[in-house]
NUVO-446391 format. One line per field, with one value per residue (C-alpha): residue number from 1; x, y, z. Coordinates in Angstrom, 2 decimals, decimal comma, m for minus. Example, Ala and Ser with C-alpha at 12.3 -4.5 7.8 and 13.67 -1.06 7.14 Angstrom:
// residues 2
n <- 1_2
X <- 12,30_13,67
Y <- m4,50_m1,06
Z <- 7,80_7,14
This chain:
// residues 185
n <- 1_2_3_4_5_6_7_8_9_10_11_12_13_14_15_16_17_18_19_20_21_22_23_24_25_26_27_28_29_30_31_32_33_34_35_36_37_38_39_40_41_42_43_44_45_46_47_48_49_50_51_52_53_54_55_56_57_58_59_60_61_62_63_64_65_66_67_68_69_70_71_72_73_74_75_76_77_78_79_80_81_82_83_84_85_86_87_88_89_90_91_92_93_94_95_96_97_98_99_100_101_102_103_104_105_106_107_108_109_110_111_112_113_114_115_116_117_118_119_120_121_122_123_124_125_126_127_128_129_130_131_132_133_134_135_136_137_138_139_140_141_142_143_144_145_146_147_148_149_150_151_152_153_154_155_156_157_158_159_160_161_162_163_164_165_166_167_168_169_170_171_172_173_174_175_176_177_178_179_180_181_182_183_184_185
X <- 15,92_16,59_15,18_16,01_19,31_22,08_25,21_27,80_30,38_33,17_36,13_34,00_32,65_28,94_27,02_23,66_21,84_18,95_16,70_13,97_11,09_11,72_15,51_17,20_14,14_14,46_12,52_14,81_17,98_16,66_15,76_19,16_20,99_19,19_19,99_23,67_24,00_22,40_24,36_27,65_29,13_32,58_31,89_29,13_28,87_26,31_25,22_23,70_24,70_27,34_24,75_23,05_26,40_27,27_23,91_24,54_28,15_27,16_24,40_26,26_29,98_30,87_34,60_34,50_31,80_32,28_30,23_29,42_26,79_25,73_26,97_28,83_30,80_31,19_29,09_30,39_31,39_33,80_34,02_37,78_39,96_42,43_45,69_46,87_44,00_44,73_42,21_42,82_40,97_39,95_39,50_37,03_35,28_31,72_31,85_30,51_33,37_36,18_38,25_37,93_39,81_42,17_43,31_42,84_41,18_43,65_43,89_45,93_48,07_49,45_52,91_53,98_56,61_53,80_52,42_55,43_56,04_56,19_56,50_59,42_58,29_59,90_57,84_54,63_55,37_55,71_52,25_50,66_50,00_48,02_44,43_41,65_38,23_35,48_33,89_36,81_38,48_36,97_38,05_41,58_41,93_41,75_44,75_47,70_50,51_52,05_53,01_49,48_47,99_50,39_49,34_45,68_46,46_47,92_44,95_42,44_44,31_44,23_40,51_39,69_41,63_40,37_36,63_33,95_33,54_36,07_36,44_39,41_42,20_41,48_40,97_39,37_36,29_34,93_35,80_35,08_37,40_37,47_36,28_32,59_30,52_28,72_25,27_22,63_19,82
Y <- m5,11_m6,78_m4,83_m4,67_m5,35_m6,76_m8,31_m6,55_m9,30_m6,80_m8,44_m11,50_m12,22_m11,64_m12,24_m10,55_m11,04_m8,67_m8,99_m6,40_m6,26_m2,52_m2,98_0,32_2,52_5,69_4,00_0,95_3,09_5,08_1,89_0,28_3,54_3,96_0,39_0,79_4,08_2,56_m0,72_0,75_m2,28_m1,64_m2,84_m3,42_m5,53_m4,30_m6,37_m3,50_m0,59_1,96_4,73_2,68_2,07_5,78_6,63_4,15_5,30_8,99_8,34_5,98_6,89_3,23_2,47_m0,21_m0,65_m3,42_m3,18_m5,98_m7,98_m5,52_m4,52_m7,80_m7,46_m10,51_m10,49_m8,59_m11,54_m9,91_m6,81_m6,97_m4,13_m5,07_m3,11_m4,41_m2,43_0,78_0,11_0,49_m0,89_1,27_m0,43_1,75_0,17_1,23_4,92_4,40_1,93_3,75_4,60_1,05_m0,43_2,17_5,73_6,47_4,58_2,52_2,61_m0,11_m0,03_3,32_4,78_4,07_6,86_9,34_8,77_10,56_13,07_16,80_20,00_22,39_25,73_27,68_25,74_26,35_30,07_30,10_28,51_31,04_33,57_31,12_32,18_30,32_29,39_31,85_29,21_29,45_32,77_34,74_32,08_31,95_35,74_35,24_32,87_35,03_32,47_32,04_28,39_27,50_29,40_27,57_24,22_25,21_25,98_22,50_20,94_22,83_21,70_18,11_18,21_19,72_16,90_14,06_14,77_13,36_10,02_9,20_6,03_3,93_2,68_m1,04_m3,40_m6,33_m4,37_m0,85_1,06_4,45_6,34_9,67_11,11_11,70_13,75_12,09_10,77_13,48_11,49
Z <- m10,25_m6,90_m3,97_m0,28_1,45_m0,70_0,78_m1,36_m1,02_m1,61_m3,35_m4,05_m7,55_m8,07_m11,30_m11,85_m15,13_m15,82_m18,84_m19,25_m21,71_m22,13_m22,50_m23,33_m22,78_m20,69_m17,88_m17,98_m18,01_m15,03_m13,14_m13,77_m13,00_m9,70_m8,74_m9,65_m7,75_m4,65_m4,77_m6,08_m7,85_m9,28_m12,82_m15,34_m18,51_m21,05_m24,02_m25,95_m28,09_m27,18_m26,67_m23,94_m22,26_m22,35_m20,73_m17,91_m17,49_m17,30_m14,76_m12,43_m12,19_m12,71_m12,72_m15,44_m18,12_m20,68_m23,89_m26,33_m28,11_m30,83_m34,26_m34,71_m31,47_m29,24_m26,07_m23,06_m20,92_m18,52_m16,38_m15,98_m17,22_m19,94_m19,53_m22,90_m24,46_m22,58_m19,80_m16,09_m13,11_m10,20_m6,86_m5,03_m2,03_m1,20_m0,27_3,23_3,92_2,09_5,18_6,54_3,57_2,17_2,45_m1,27_m4,13_m6,18_m9,97_m11,68_m13,76_m12,76_m12,54_m8,96_m9,00_m9,70_m6,20_m4,72_m7,53_m6,96_m8,99_m8,67_m7,19_m10,03_m12,59_m10,65_m10,58_m14,39_m14,63_m12,25_m15,04_m17,19_m17,93_m16,15_m17,55_m16,64_m14,38_m11,91_m12,84_m9,93_m7,45_m8,87_m8,56_m4,78_m4,77_m3,77_m3,61_m7,10_m6,49_m5,37_m8,33_m10,67_m9,23_m9,69_m13,34_m13,83_m12,05_m14,26_m17,40_m16,16_m15,36_m18,78_m20,41_m18,19_m17,88_m20,12_m21,89_m24,61_m26,64_m25,58_m27,84_m27,40_m30,31_m28,46_m27,34_m27,15_m24,02_m22,57_m20,29_m18,53_m15,27_m14,96_m12,60_m9,69_m10,59_m10,85_m9,24
Protein backbone atom coordinates (compact mmCIF):
# COMPACT_ATOMS: atom_id res chain seq x y z
CA UNK A 1 0.00 0.00 0.00
CA UNK A 2 1.24 3.54 -0.62
CA UNK A 3 2.86 5.10 2.44
CA UNK A 4 3.44 8.66 3.58
CA UNK A 5 1.47 11.78 2.74
CA UNK A 6 -1.23 11.42 0.12
CA UNK A 7 -2.85 14.41 -1.56
CA UNK A 8 -6.48 13.37 -1.23
CA UNK A 9 -7.63 15.36 -4.25
CA UNK A 10 -11.12 15.61 -2.78
CA UNK A 11 -13.75 15.73 -5.54
CA UNK A 12 -11.11 14.75 -8.07
CA UNK A 13 -10.98 11.23 -9.55
CA UNK A 14 -8.17 8.99 -8.32
CA UNK A 15 -7.49 5.43 -9.45
CA UNK A 16 -5.38 3.12 -7.30
CA UNK A 17 -4.84 -0.46 -8.38
CA UNK A 18 -3.43 -2.82 -5.76
CA UNK A 19 -2.49 -6.40 -6.50
CA UNK A 20 -1.18 -8.48 -3.62
CA UNK A 21 0.35 -11.95 -3.61
CA UNK A 22 -1.64 -12.75 -0.45
CA UNK A 23 -4.88 -11.28 -1.88
CA UNK A 24 -7.79 -11.88 0.50
CA UNK A 25 -5.71 -13.19 3.40
CA UNK A 26 -6.32 -11.83 6.91
CA UNK A 27 -3.02 -9.92 6.71
CA UNK A 28 -3.98 -8.40 3.34
CA UNK A 29 -7.47 -7.41 4.57
CA UNK A 30 -5.92 -5.78 7.66
CA UNK A 31 -3.34 -3.93 5.53
CA UNK A 32 -5.95 -2.64 3.07
CA UNK A 33 -8.38 -1.78 5.88
CA UNK A 34 -5.76 0.22 7.75
CA UNK A 35 -4.85 2.10 4.59
CA UNK A 36 -8.51 2.87 3.81
CA UNK A 37 -9.23 4.05 7.37
CA UNK A 38 -6.18 6.34 7.33
CA UNK A 39 -6.79 7.74 3.83
CA UNK A 40 -10.61 7.79 3.99
CA UNK A 41 -11.49 7.48 0.30
CA UNK A 42 -15.22 7.66 -0.36
CA UNK A 43 -15.51 4.50 -2.45
CA UNK A 44 -13.85 1.16 -3.14
CA UNK A 45 -14.07 -1.31 -6.04
CA UNK A 46 -13.22 -4.92 -5.13
CA UNK A 47 -12.65 -7.60 -7.73
CA UNK A 48 -13.04 -10.52 -5.35
CA UNK A 49 -15.70 -12.49 -3.61
CA UNK A 50 -18.53 -11.00 -1.58
CA UNK A 51 -17.07 -12.25 1.73
CA UNK A 52 -13.88 -10.24 1.12
CA UNK A 53 -15.95 -7.15 0.31
CA UNK A 54 -18.01 -7.55 3.49
CA UNK A 55 -14.81 -7.80 5.58
CA UNK A 56 -13.46 -4.58 4.05
CA UNK A 57 -16.82 -2.82 4.40
CA UNK A 58 -17.17 -3.80 8.08
CA UNK A 59 -13.63 -2.71 8.94
CA UNK A 60 -13.57 0.62 7.09
CA UNK A 61 -16.99 2.33 7.14
CA UNK A 62 -16.69 2.97 3.40
CA UNK A 63 -19.65 4.78 1.84
CA UNK A 64 -19.63 2.87 -1.48
CA UNK A 65 -18.14 -0.59 -2.11
CA UNK A 66 -18.53 -2.08 -5.58
CA UNK A 67 -18.03 -5.85 -5.92
CA UNK A 68 -17.26 -7.80 -9.08
CA UNK A 69 -14.95 -10.16 -10.88
CA UNK A 70 -15.89 -13.48 -9.25
CA UNK A 71 -18.58 -16.11 -9.71
CA UNK A 72 -19.20 -15.04 -13.30
CA UNK A 73 -19.83 -11.39 -12.41
CA UNK A 74 -18.29 -8.68 -14.58
CA UNK A 75 -15.32 -6.86 -13.07
CA UNK A 76 -15.99 -4.02 -10.66
CA UNK A 77 -15.04 -1.14 -12.91
CA UNK A 78 -16.81 1.73 -11.20
CA UNK A 79 -17.29 3.10 -7.73
CA UNK A 80 -20.33 5.17 -8.61
CA UNK A 81 -23.64 4.52 -6.91
CA UNK A 82 -26.45 3.43 -9.22
CA UNK A 83 -29.79 4.89 -8.04
CA UNK A 84 -31.61 2.72 -10.59
CA UNK A 85 -30.39 -0.31 -8.60
CA UNK A 86 -31.44 1.05 -5.22
CA UNK A 87 -28.01 2.47 -4.36
CA UNK A 88 -27.30 5.91 -2.97
CA UNK A 89 -24.13 7.94 -2.85
CA UNK A 90 -22.93 9.62 0.30
CA UNK A 91 -20.71 12.65 -0.08
CA UNK A 92 -18.66 12.72 3.07
CA UNK A 93 -15.50 14.86 2.99
CA UNK A 94 -12.49 13.78 5.06
CA UNK A 95 -13.55 13.95 8.71
CA UNK A 96 -10.92 16.50 9.67
CA UNK A 97 -12.28 18.85 6.96
CA UNK A 98 -16.00 18.18 7.39
CA UNK A 99 -16.95 21.64 8.69
CA UNK A 100 -14.94 23.36 5.93
CA UNK A 101 -17.15 21.90 3.19
CA UNK A 102 -20.60 21.23 4.57
CA UNK A 103 -22.71 21.30 7.67
CA UNK A 104 -23.93 17.71 7.27
CA UNK A 105 -22.90 14.83 5.00
CA UNK A 106 -25.07 14.54 1.88
CA UNK A 107 -26.70 11.32 0.70
CA UNK A 108 -28.15 11.26 -2.82
CA UNK A 109 -30.79 10.40 -3.91
CA UNK A 110 -32.78 11.25 -0.84
CA UNK A 111 -36.19 12.71 -0.23
CA UNK A 112 -35.54 16.46 0.02
CA UNK A 113 -38.79 17.07 1.96
CA UNK A 114 -37.49 14.72 4.67
CA UNK A 115 -34.81 17.26 5.58
CA UNK A 116 -37.48 19.57 7.00
CA UNK A 117 -39.92 16.91 8.27
CA UNK A 118 -41.12 16.76 11.84
CA UNK A 119 -43.25 14.52 14.05
CA UNK A 120 -46.48 15.65 15.68
CA UNK A 121 -46.11 15.79 19.48
CA UNK A 122 -49.22 13.66 19.99
CA UNK A 123 -47.71 10.87 17.87
CA UNK A 124 -44.44 11.02 19.79
CA UNK A 125 -46.35 10.69 23.06
CA UNK A 126 -48.04 7.51 21.79
CA UNK A 127 -44.60 6.06 21.05
CA UNK A 128 -43.22 6.94 24.50
CA UNK A 129 -44.57 3.72 26.09
CA UNK A 130 -42.79 1.43 23.61
CA UNK A 131 -40.33 -1.04 25.18
CA UNK A 132 -36.64 -0.38 24.68
CA UNK A 133 -33.88 -2.95 24.17
CA UNK A 134 -32.02 -3.86 27.36
CA UNK A 135 -28.90 -2.10 26.03
CA UNK A 136 -30.60 1.31 26.37
CA UNK A 137 -33.53 0.63 28.73
CA UNK A 138 -31.84 2.11 31.82
CA UNK A 139 -30.94 5.26 29.92
CA UNK A 140 -34.46 5.64 28.53
CA UNK A 141 -35.96 5.33 32.03
CA UNK A 142 -34.25 8.65 32.82
CA UNK A 143 -36.01 10.46 29.95
CA UNK A 144 -38.94 12.25 31.57
CA UNK A 145 -40.42 14.14 28.62
CA UNK A 146 -42.88 11.87 26.75
CA UNK A 147 -42.22 13.52 23.38
CA UNK A 148 -38.45 13.08 23.74
CA UNK A 149 -38.91 9.47 24.87
CA UNK A 150 -41.21 8.86 21.89
CA UNK A 151 -38.62 10.28 19.51
CA UNK A 152 -35.97 8.05 21.13
CA UNK A 153 -38.25 5.07 20.48
CA UNK A 154 -38.49 5.96 16.79
CA UNK A 155 -34.73 6.48 16.62
CA UNK A 156 -34.03 3.07 18.23
CA UNK A 157 -36.41 1.38 15.75
CA UNK A 158 -34.64 3.11 12.87
CA UNK A 159 -31.17 2.12 14.08
CA UNK A 160 -32.25 -1.52 14.56
CA UNK A 161 -33.54 -1.54 11.00
CA UNK A 162 -30.65 0.38 9.40
CA UNK A 163 -27.56 -1.16 11.01
CA UNK A 164 -25.58 -4.05 9.62
CA UNK A 165 -24.73 -5.14 6.08
CA UNK A 166 -27.62 -6.22 3.87
CA UNK A 167 -27.59 -7.23 0.22
CA UNK A 168 -29.04 -4.56 -2.06
CA UNK A 169 -31.85 -5.05 -4.58
CA UNK A 170 -29.78 -4.27 -7.68
CA UNK A 171 -29.59 -6.59 -10.67
CA UNK A 172 -26.51 -5.13 -12.40
CA UNK A 173 -24.12 -5.92 -9.52
CA UNK A 174 -24.10 -7.04 -5.91
CA UNK A 175 -24.36 -4.28 -3.36
CA UNK A 176 -24.37 -3.98 0.39
CA UNK A 177 -26.19 -1.31 2.31
CA UNK A 178 -26.76 -0.38 5.92
CA UNK A 179 -25.03 1.66 8.57
CA UNK A 180 -21.94 0.16 10.07
CA UNK A 181 -19.98 0.90 13.18
CA UNK A 182 -16.79 2.95 13.01
CA UNK A 183 -13.69 0.87 12.31
CA UNK A 184 -12.44 -1.06 15.32
CA UNK A 185 -8.74 -0.54 14.67
